[in-house]
Kinemage of the C-alpha trace (Angstrom):
@kinemage 1
@onewidth
@group {chain A} dominant
@subgroup {mainchain}
@vectorlist {calphas} color= white
{ca met a 1} P 216.531 109.000 -36.984
{ca arg a 2} L 216.020 108.706 -40.721
{ca trp a 3} L 216.905 105.038 -40.723
{ca val a 4} L 214.425 104.393 -37.888
{ca arg a 5} L 211.616 106.068 -39.853
{ca thr a 6} L 212.561 104.082 -42.937
{ca thr a 7} L 212.517 100.856 -40.934
{ca met a 8} L 209.035 101.678 -39.608
{ca trp a 9} L 207.637 102.292 -43.078
{ca val a 10} L 209.145 99.035 -44.301
{ca ala a 11} L 207.524 97.171 -41.377
{ca val a 12} L 204.151 98.771 -42.109
{ca gly a 13} L 204.486 97.731 -45.735
{ca phe a 14} L 205.194 94.145 -44.766
{ca leu a 15} L 202.167 94.226 -42.396
{ca phe a 16} L 199.776 95.399 -45.098
{ca ala a 17} L 201.198 92.866 -47.509
{ca gly a 18} L 200.598 90.081 -44.970
{ca leu a 19} L 197.030 91.226 -44.343
{ca gly a 20} L 196.380 91.341 -48.078
{ca ala a 21} L 197.639 87.778 -48.449
{ca leu a 22} L 195.431 86.571 -45.619
{ca asn a 23} L 192.405 88.337 -47.096
{ca trp a 24} L 193.090 86.812 -50.517
{ca arg a 25} L 193.389 83.318 -48.965
{ca ala a 26} L 190.080 83.753 -47.078
{ca gln a 27} L 188.336 84.877 -50.270
{ca leu a 28} L 189.772 81.881 -52.112
{ca gln a 29} L 188.524 79.456 -49.443
{ca thr a 30} L 185.059 81.052 -49.460
{ca gln a 31} L 184.848 80.780 -53.238
{ca gln a 32} L 185.936 77.128 -53.091
{ca lys a 33} L 183.154 76.388 -50.567
{ca leu a 34} L 180.594 78.145 -52.773
{ca asp a 35} L 181.761 76.162 -55.813
{ca ala a 36} L 181.491 72.874 -53.874
{ca leu a 37} L 177.976 73.756 -52.653
{ca thr a 38} L 176.873 74.681 -56.177
{ca ala a 39} L 178.199 71.375 -57.529
{ca ala a 40} L 176.420 69.410 -54.781
{ca leu a 41} L 173.122 71.140 -55.496
{ca ala a 42} L 173.528 70.501 -59.207
{ca glu a 43} L 173.997 66.761 -58.579
{ca arg a 44} L 170.976 66.532 -56.240
{ca pro a 45} L 167.823 65.296 -58.043
{ca ala a 46} L 164.970 67.728 -58.379
{ca pro a 47} L 162.297 67.370 -55.662
{ca val a 48} L 159.323 65.250 -56.591
{ca pro a 49} L 156.236 67.462 -56.884
{ca ala a 50} L 153.456 66.768 -54.384
{ca pro a 51} L 150.602 64.743 -55.834
{ca ala a 52} L 147.514 66.686 -56.761
{ca pro a 53} L 144.550 66.272 -54.398
{ca pro a 54} L 142.110 63.614 -55.565
{ca ala a 55} L 139.267 64.920 -57.670
{ca pro a 56} L 135.730 64.408 -56.414
{ca ala a 57} L 134.450 61.041 -57.575
{ca leu a 58} L 130.949 60.215 -58.716
{ca ala a 59} L 129.639 57.291 -56.706
{ca pro a 60} L 128.884 54.142 -58.745
{ca ala a 61} L 125.204 53.498 -59.301
{ca gly a 62} L 123.673 51.205 -56.719
{ca ser a 63} L 126.523 51.606 -54.214
{ca val a 64} L 124.923 54.355 -52.140
{ca pro a 65} L 122.065 53.787 -49.655
{ca arg a 66} L 118.841 55.422 -50.769
{ca glu a 67} L 115.090 55.246 -50.428
{ca leu a 68} L 113.943 51.597 -50.414
{ca ser a 69} L 117.529 50.413 -49.765
{ca lys a 70} L 118.573 52.150 -46.552
{ca ile a 71} L 121.174 50.809 -44.167
{ca ala a 72} L 121.426 50.885 -40.378
{ca leu a 73} L 124.015 53.356 -39.166
{ca pro a 74} L 126.876 52.027 -36.998
{ca pro a 75} L 126.556 52.183 -33.189
{ca tyr a 76} L 126.219 55.777 -32.086
{ca val a 77} L 129.447 57.347 -30.833
{ca ile a 78} L 129.014 59.991 -28.152
{ca glu a 79} L 130.562 63.414 -28.679
{ca ala a 80} L 130.084 66.922 -27.357
{ca pro a 81} L 127.555 68.538 -27.294
{ca asp a 82} L 125.242 65.502 -27.185
{ca leu a 83} L 122.600 65.356 -24.472
{ca leu a 84} L 122.458 61.993 -22.700
{ca leu a 85} L 119.745 60.367 -20.645
{ca val a 86} L 121.315 58.470 -17.729
{ca glu a 87} L 119.549 56.296 -15.150
{ca val a 88} L 121.359 54.352 -12.400
{ca ile a 89} L 119.813 51.988 -9.863
{ca gln a 90} L 121.181 49.408 -7.415
{ca arg a 91} L 120.069 45.831 -7.641
{ca arg a 92} L 119.694 44.169 -4.237
{ca pro a 93} L 119.752 40.411 -3.567
{ca glu a 94} L 116.410 38.673 -3.877
{ca val a 95} L 114.331 38.737 -0.689
{ca glu a 96} L 111.346 36.786 0.551
{ca thr a 97} L 108.129 38.782 0.291
{ca gly a 98} L 106.106 36.690 2.747
{ca arg a 99} L 103.421 36.234 0.125
{ca val a 100} L 102.123 33.083 -1.468
{ca ala a 101} L 102.022 32.915 -5.247
{ca ser a 102} L 99.090 31.376 -7.034
{ca gly a 103} L 99.811 27.830 -8.173
{ca arg a 104} L 102.640 27.270 -5.686
{ca pro a 105} L 102.668 25.345 -2.440
{ca ala a 106} L 101.627 27.405 0.588
{ca asp a 107} L 104.977 26.880 2.312
{ca glu a 108} L 107.044 28.084 -0.690
{ca pro a 109} L 107.871 31.790 -0.246
{ca val a 110} L 107.868 34.201 -3.147
{ca arg a 111} L 111.202 35.884 -3.844
{ca ala a 112} L 111.434 39.282 -5.543
{ca leu a 113} L 114.180 41.504 -6.947
{ca val a 114} L 114.574 44.776 -5.054
{ca thr a 115} L 116.101 47.872 -6.616
{ca asp a 116} L 117.077 51.156 -4.972
{ca arg a 117} L 118.309 54.489 -6.180
{ca leu a 118} L 121.824 55.534 -5.285
{ca pro a 119} L 122.373 56.960 -1.808
{ca val a 120} L 123.372 60.588 -1.205
{ca gln a 121} L 122.380 61.746 -4.712
{ca pro a 122} L 120.402 59.708 -7.262
{ca ile a 123} L 121.487 59.688 -10.904
{ca ser a 124} L 118.450 60.139 -13.102
{ca gly a 125} L 117.857 62.639 -15.891
{ca gln a 126} L 119.544 64.423 -18.761
{ca tyr a 127} L 123.267 65.148 -18.736
{ca pro a 128} L 125.033 67.234 -21.420
{ca val a 129} L 128.387 66.110 -22.776
{ca arg a 130} L 130.775 68.908 -21.916
{ca pro a 131} L 133.456 70.306 -24.255
{ca asp a 132} L 136.079 68.120 -22.553
{ca gly a 133} L 134.034 65.018 -23.441
{ca ser a 134} L 132.797 64.229 -19.938
{ca ile a 135} L 129.445 64.301 -18.161
{ca gly a 136} L 129.055 65.670 -14.653
{ca leu a 137} L 127.201 63.417 -12.213
{ca gly a 138} L 127.161 65.868 -9.322
{ca phe a 139} L 128.317 64.275 -6.066
{ca trp a 140} L 129.600 61.248 -7.971
{ca gly a 141} L 132.077 63.215 -10.084
{ca ser a 142} L 132.748 63.351 -13.820
{ca val a 143} L 133.006 60.476 -16.268
{ca pro a 144} L 134.692 60.771 -19.719
{ca val a 145} L 132.285 59.435 -22.364
{ca ser a 146} L 133.318 61.111 -25.624
{ca gly a 147} L 134.285 58.572 -28.276
{ca leu a 148} L 132.339 55.773 -26.570
{ca thr a 149} L 129.223 53.963 -27.707
{ca leu a 150} L 126.183 53.986 -25.429
{ca glu a 151} L 127.021 50.526 -24.127
{ca gln a 152} L 130.638 51.498 -23.465
{ca ala a 153} L 129.535 54.689 -21.693
{ca ala a 154} L 127.233 52.679 -19.418
{ca gly a 155} L 130.144 50.405 -18.535
{ca ala a 156} L 132.434 53.370 -17.830
{ca ile a 157} L 129.843 54.932 -15.512
{ca arg a 158} L 129.328 51.612 -13.718
{ca val a 159} L 133.058 51.146 -13.054
{ca his a 160} L 133.440 54.780 -11.966
{ca leu a 161} L 130.588 54.569 -9.455
{ca ala a 162} L 131.701 51.246 -7.979
{ca ala a 163} L 135.077 52.796 -7.132
{ca arg a 164} L 133.542 55.656 -5.121
{ca glu a 165} L 133.898 55.434 -1.338
{ca pro a 166} L 130.194 55.833 -0.414
{ca leu a 167} L 129.264 52.786 -2.487
{ca lys a 168} L 132.240 50.835 -1.146
{ca glu a 169} L 130.934 51.465 2.372
{ca tyr a 170} L 127.578 50.036 1.315
{ca gly a 171} L 129.328 47.026 -0.175
{ca thr a 172} L 127.977 47.842 -3.632
{ca arg a 173} L 129.711 46.009 -6.461
{ca ala a 174} L 129.876 47.061 -10.091
{ca glu a 175} L 127.771 44.112 -11.251
{ca ser a 176} L 124.940 45.159 -8.917
{ca leu a 177} L 124.628 48.574 -10.593
{ca val a 178} L 122.161 48.892 -13.438
{ca val a 179} L 123.190 51.772 -15.720
{ca ile a 180} L 121.037 52.874 -18.641
{ca val a 181} L 122.423 55.404 -21.134
{ca asp a 182} L 120.519 56.764 -24.110
{ca val a 183} L 120.667 59.853 -26.304
{ca ala a 184} L 118.169 62.599 -25.524
{ca ala a 185} L 119.446 64.966 -28.238
{ca tyr a 186} L 121.674 63.997 -31.185
{ca asn a 187} L 123.618 67.249 -31.271
{ca ser a 188} L 126.991 66.049 -32.587
{ca lys a 189} L 125.885 64.137 -35.711
{ca arg a 190} L 124.528 66.639 -38.200
{ca tyr a 191} L 124.097 67.295 -41.898
{ca tyr a 192} L 124.156 70.645 -43.643
{ca val a 193} L 121.968 72.203 -46.318
{ca ile a 194} L 123.778 74.915 -48.290
{ca val a 195} L 121.466 77.116 -50.353
{ca thr a 196} L 123.111 79.348 -52.958
{ca asp a 197} L 121.235 82.216 -54.592
{ca ala a 198} L 121.900 85.737 -55.804
{ca ala a 199} L 122.486 86.898 -52.236
{ca gly a 200} L 125.197 84.293 -51.633
{ca glu a 201} L 125.297 81.110 -49.556
{ca lys a 202} L 123.131 80.245 -46.583
{ca val a 203} L 124.062 77.253 -44.433
{ca phe a 204} L 121.524 75.367 -42.319
{ca ser a 205} L 122.421 72.597 -39.871
{ca phe a 206} L 120.115 69.728 -38.851
{ca pro a 207} L 120.594 66.655 -36.615
{ca val a 208} L 120.852 63.224 -38.224
{ca thr a 209} L 118.213 60.784 -36.996
{ca gly a 210} L 119.391 57.836 -39.091
{ca ser a 211} L 116.667 57.339 -41.661
{ca glu a 212} L 116.151 60.639 -43.457
{ca thr a 213} L 116.612 60.933 -47.205
{ca val a 214} L 117.270 63.972 -49.384
{ca leu a 215} L 113.522 64.509 -49.679
{ca asp a 216} L 113.171 64.406 -45.889
{ca ala a 217} L 116.098 66.778 -45.475
{ca leu a 218} L 114.634 69.410 -47.793
{ca ser a 219} L 110.972 69.152 -46.808
{ca asp a 220} L 108.934 70.472 -43.909
{ca lys a 221} L 111.582 72.960 -42.819
{ca lys a 222} L 110.674 76.603 -42.520
{ca glu a 223} L 114.256 77.617 -43.367
{ca leu a 224} L 113.976 75.956 -46.803
{ca thr a 225} L 110.909 77.497 -48.397
{ca asp a 226} L 112.299 77.861 -51.930
{ca val a 227} L 113.973 74.576 -52.818
{ca gly a 228} L 111.798 73.684 -55.774
{ca gly a 229} L 111.580 75.387 -59.135
{ca arg a 230} L 114.702 75.918 -61.158
{ca arg a 231} L 117.046 74.299 -58.669
{ca lys a 232} L 120.034 71.979 -58.867
{ca val a 233} L 120.684 69.641 -55.937
{ca trp a 234} L 123.674 67.451 -55.097
{ca ile a 235} L 125.398 65.950 -52.054
{ca ala a 236} L 129.065 66.402 -51.165
{ca arg a 237} L 129.956 63.437 -48.947
{ca arg a 238} L 133.194 63.311 -47.009
{ca pro a 239} L 135.249 60.112 -47.400
{ca leu a 240} L 135.226 57.446 -44.721
{ca gln a 241} L 139.005 57.004 -45.043
{ca pro a 242} L 141.628 59.780 -45.423
{ca asp a 243} L 142.958 58.330 -48.700
{ca gln a 244} L 139.545 58.191 -50.357
{ca pro a 245} L 138.238 60.975 -52.607
{ca leu a 246} L 135.281 63.176 -51.858
{ca gln a 247} L 132.012 61.795 -53.235
{ca ile a 248} L 129.640 63.890 -55.309
{ca leu a 249} L 126.084 62.525 -55.534
{ca pro a 250} L 123.917 64.315 -58.132
{ca val a 251} L 120.248 64.461 -57.142
{ca asp a 252} L 117.418 64.457 -59.698
{ca trp a 253} L 115.069 66.652 -57.716
{ca ala a 254} L 112.389 66.720 -60.403
{ca ala a 255} L 112.341 62.913 -60.647
{ca ile a 256} L 112.078 62.541 -56.871
{ca thr a 257} L 109.248 65.025 -56.451
{ca gln a 258} L 107.316 64.619 -59.710
{ca thr a 259} L 107.579 60.908 -60.503
{ca gly a 260} L 108.511 59.406 -57.128
{ca ala a 261} L 111.741 57.924 -58.493
{ca pro a 262} L 113.877 56.713 -55.552
{ca ser a 263} L 117.165 56.238 -57.427
{ca thr a 264} L 118.721 59.542 -56.301
{ca asn a 265} L 116.743 60.019 -53.102
{ca tyr a 266} L 119.853 59.136 -51.103
{ca gln a 267} L 119.951 58.330 -47.412
{ca val a 268} L 121.532 61.237 -45.556
{ca met a 269} L 124.700 60.472 -43.584
{ca pro a 270} L 126.365 62.447 -40.767
{ca gly a 271} L 128.491 65.244 -42.190
{ca asp a 272} L 126.725 65.361 -45.583
{ca arg a 273} L 126.632 68.724 -47.367
{ca ile a 274} L 123.445 69.004 -49.415
{ca his a 275} L 123.901 71.797 -51.946
{ca val a 276} L 120.891 73.556 -53.407
{ca thr a 277} L 121.650 76.084 -56.119
{ca arg a 278} L 119.775 77.786 -58.912
{ca ala a 279} L 120.179 75.925 -62.182
{ca ala a 280} L 121.086 77.777 -65.355
{ca asp a 281} L 118.120 79.279 -67.210
């Protein structure tokens, strides 16, 4: 029995020795992988730092629309929550009226253009642009108009209506529909007046009408009763293109109000932030 016990202990010794060798080999392979990874990272070039955001740029003199040199804004683009005025009528073929026009032969009939409102439910009135960018025309369904000009929106409504079954039954074609679209309330194009005082910042939002200047923006508004005095005014204008810097337009408020100088009485654009802050004593 003694030799059996001795044989068992020898076998156990060989087993532990084998496990130790395997463990040492695994540790060696792991270390080799770590060394290779460290060498690869050392050879890799350092990442290029991200470029700093562009600093606000002062607009060159004479390049910004202002009093006495205003520009027409581009065609209005509809967005929520604008309020639209929509009118749709049908244009019928010319018909003989049975009347005789002055200055024409008695046997020459007078022809006139006849227009009718839509059947079932007329389209006439104010329609808000919903958050999804569409307007609801009741029985006639919804028409997406966000991102369109007024002319494009009229065309989209015309095509939409001509495809509806009730008008198909009447034989109404798209070209016989007269669609008029205008803006009743310019709710999506706004500028902001930010007044900073000891109590903090107050932000006021106003619709852009297309011709107002800084003086117009800060006058005749009950919310802005303390703009004058020791105040500093400037405009922060967002860039037209993503790669362009923010524009800062300093405003000489005293020159505008006291001497009538138009040079810094800038035309207000949609999205402008007009800052009004107390100047240093």
